[in-house]
N, C-alpha and C positions, 0 to 999 in steps of 0.2 A: 540604520538603526542601531543603537547600541541596546541591548537586551540582557536584563538583570532578572532572572527567574526568582529570586528572593532578596537582592540586595544585601549589601555588607552590613551587618550589624553595627549601628552605633557605638561607639566607643566613648570613654569617659575622660579621654586625653585633653590636655590644652586646648582650648578653642573649639571644642566640639560643643553641640547645642546642649548637654546634659549638664544640670548644674549639681553642685554637691547635695544630697539628699534629696533630688528630686525638685526642689522649690522653683519658685517665680524668678527672672532677674529682679535685681534691685532697681527700685525706682531712679535711683541717683544715677543709672545708665545711659537714662534716655528721659526726654520730656514728651509731654503730650499738650495738643492742642487743636481746637475745631476749627476746620476750614469747609467753607460753602462755597458751591459751585453751581452755574447755570447749565440745565440740559432740558431743552425744548422750551424755553421761558419759564421752567419751573425750578424752585432753589432746591438743591440737594444738599445733605448733610454728611462730611466727612470727618475724620480726626488722623492728624498726623502723629505718629512716633518718630521721633528724632533723637539719634543716638548722639552721645555726648561728645565720641570722636566716630570716625575722622570728620574732616570739614569736607562739606558738599559730598555726602554719602550717596551710594546708589539707591534708588526707591524702588519699593514692591509696592503695586497697585491692587488691592485686594477687595473683594466682594463675596457677599455671602450665598449660600445655596438656596433652595426651593422654598420661597415663601418666608424666610427669616430675614433677620435684621443684622447689622453690622456687629452688635454685642453679642451675638451667638456663636461662641467659639473662636472669633477671629482675634479678639485681642491676646489670647495666650500666643497664636502664632506671631502677630505683630511684635510684641514685647520680645520672643526669642530672637527675630530678626534684628531689631534695634539693640538688643544685648551684643550681637555679633557685630555691628557695626553698618547695618543696613538701616536706612528709614524705611517707614511702612505707611502706606496712607489707605485707611478702610473707610467705608462709604455707604450708604443706603441708597437704592434705587429710589425712583419718584413713586410716592404712594407707600413708603416703607420707613418705619423707625422714625427719626426727627427730620427727615425729609418731606417736603411739602408735595401735593399732586393728590389727583383723583384718579380712577377709583382707589381707593385705599386696599391694599394686598393683593393688588392685580398684578396676577404672574403673566407678563407679556415678555417672551425672548427678545422680540424685535426690539420693544421699547427699553429693555434691561440691555440690549447692547450698546443701544444709543448712548444711554446714561453711562455705561463703562468708558464709551470712547469720551464724553465729555469730562470725566473723571480724569482720564489721560491726559486731555488737555489743559486741566487746571494744575496738574502736577507738574506740567512741563514748564509752568509759569510760576512756580513756589520757588522762593529764595531758599537759601542754606542747604538745598539737595541736587543733585546730579539728575536733573529730571528729562534731558534731551534724549535718552535713551532707557525709558524705564522697564521695570520687570513686572510682568502681567502674571497674577496669581489667583486661581479659581477654585472652588470645590463644590461639587455635586453639580448643579444648573449652572452655575457660575464658571465650572471648570469646562463646558462647552463654550460659554461666553468668550471666555480668553483666546480660544482657537479662533473664532470668527474674528476678534477684534485684531490679533496679531497677524492674521492673514492679510488684511488689508494694509497695514503700517509696517512699511521696511524699517521703521525707526525702533522698533520693539529690541530690547535687548535679549531677554529669554523669558520663557513662559513656564509656570507651574501647574498643572492641570491635576488635582487631587480627586481621587475618586469621581472622575468626569461623567457627566450626564451628556453623551456624545451622539446618541442616537434614539430620537423619539418613538423609533420603530418599537423599539423594545418595549415600550410603555404598551402598545396593541398586544405584542404576545404574551405579556406578563398577567394581561387581565382578563378575566372572564367575559363571553359575549353578554351576559346580563349585565356587569359593571359597566360595559363601554355604551350598552343603550342607556343606562340611567345616566351616566356621563353626558353624553350627547344631549339628552333631553334637557337636564339641568342647565347645560351651557347655553341652549337656545332659548330656554325660558329667561336666563339672564340676559343675554343680548336683547330680548324682546321688551323687557320690563324696565331693565336699569335707566333708559332716557327719561321715564314717568314716574317710576315708583321708586327708584334705587335697586342696587344689585340683589340678585338672589345669590346667596352664600351656600359654601359648602365647606366643610372643615379642611385645612392644609394638612393634616395628619391625623389619621385615627387607625381604627384596629381592622384585622381581616373583615370583609364583608360590609364595611361602611362604605359610603360614597365620599372618598376624600380623595386628596391629592397623592398621599403615600398612604399604603394600606399593608405594606409587609410586615410579617411577625416581628413583633418588638419594637417597630419602628416609632410607635407613639411615644413610648417611654423614653426611648433613646433620645428621639427630637425634643422633648420637654425638658430634659435633664438640662439641655444645652441653654435654657432661659436662664438669665441672671436674676438673683432674688428681687430687685425692684422694677423687673419688666412689666408692663402693661399690655404685652402683645397680646392679642386675640386670635384665637385657633379658626380662624376664618378668612375665607377669599373669595371673591366673585367666581362663579361657576364658570365662566366663560373661560377661566384659565385652564380649564381641563381641555378645551378644544385645541389649544396652541400646541401643546406637548407634541402628540404624534407627527407633526410635519416638521417639527424642529431637528435638524440633523447635522450638527456641527462637524461630525467626522466627515463631511463633504469637502469641509474647508482644510482639513489636517494638511492634504498635499500643498499647500500655499503658504504654510508657515514655514519660512526659512531659518528663522532664530533657533538657537538650542530650546529644547521643549524637554521637559520631565513630564511622563505620564507615570502615575501612582495609583495602583489598583490594588484592589482587595480581593482574595480568593474566595470570601465568604461573604461576598456584596451581594446581598438579595436584590438590590435597588438598580445597580448598574453591573451588569455582567461583565466580567474580567475579558472575555474574549471581545466584547465590542470596544473597550480599552484599548486592548493590543492590537485592534485593527486599526484604529486611527493612530497608533505610535507606528505600526508598519507603514502609513500613508505619510507621515511627516518625513522629511528628508533629514532632518538632523535632530533626532529624538532619543531619549534613554527611558527604556520601560522597566520599572520597577513594581513588583509583584510581591504582596505582603499577605501572610496569613491573618487576615483582619475582615471585620464587616464594614458596612458603609459609614457606620457613627463611630466605629473604633479609633478614627484616626483624631477626635477631639479631645481624648482624654486617656490616661493612664499609658502603659506599653504601646498603645497603639500611636498615640499622640509623639511620645518620645522617639518611636521607630521613623514616622512620618517626618517630623521635624528635623531630625538627622539628617535623612537622605536629602531633604531639601536644602538644607545648609551645606552639605558637600557637595550638591549639584551646583549651588549658585557660587561656591567659592571657586569651583572648576572653570566657570564661565565668565568671572568678573576679572 
């Protein structure tokens, strides 16, 4: 494993990820179009960001984090990749965003991994991109999904795991016994009542002391800041979503990921401990570990975003 405790600072040299004045890439540098695909008999919604050059560019397949949608922070990364000559394909899991499927908002790691594999299959059949060996990109919960997908697919070119949730057992260690008891009761209630009366829901994100999926200090405001102005997203999910997280351990798959893999962790991440990300990087045979002085949600805006996307582009240029 290549270990980089802080990582080189991105520069403003030609070809780097930063733009003059910190602006967004010009829409003349790329086009976008909607793409649908099937997963488990359900239509899922995706969006392809296609650069104007080169022909048949490599493609990055991208999915959102816990309880979110593809419009939450992913377009900024996809636009930077397209500006750098990489195609990007973002998508919503079943039950999220513009994708079809029930139950709405259900966070099921197993189902989401299956959706990610279906998205990869769709990308391999897209014209105008080099989809035979796609790059996988995940953030937070999807940062764990990409490890699981790549571990079972030798045709993956590279993986970017950004502040990845790699060990659900940290969910148990970071929650109080009272929270775990309430979460278990709510999840069981949801499983029992959903077939007849519809789901019993809890918030995706809340404040400390709330019964919600994410309750770390400051997380609620940071999460809601990711929503685009036109979003009709509701802060609610079936409570049984909470039961799946403690059993989800993609860190166990890291050793089977043969392709180059970038692990990007934050020193001030209260949601995903940096030592668990480092453990996954240690297990992966061809990994690069970058540790930044940021929190979990800092990667989506400001200096945290610029640093994260700069490291990612540097890594991708090295493996393409």
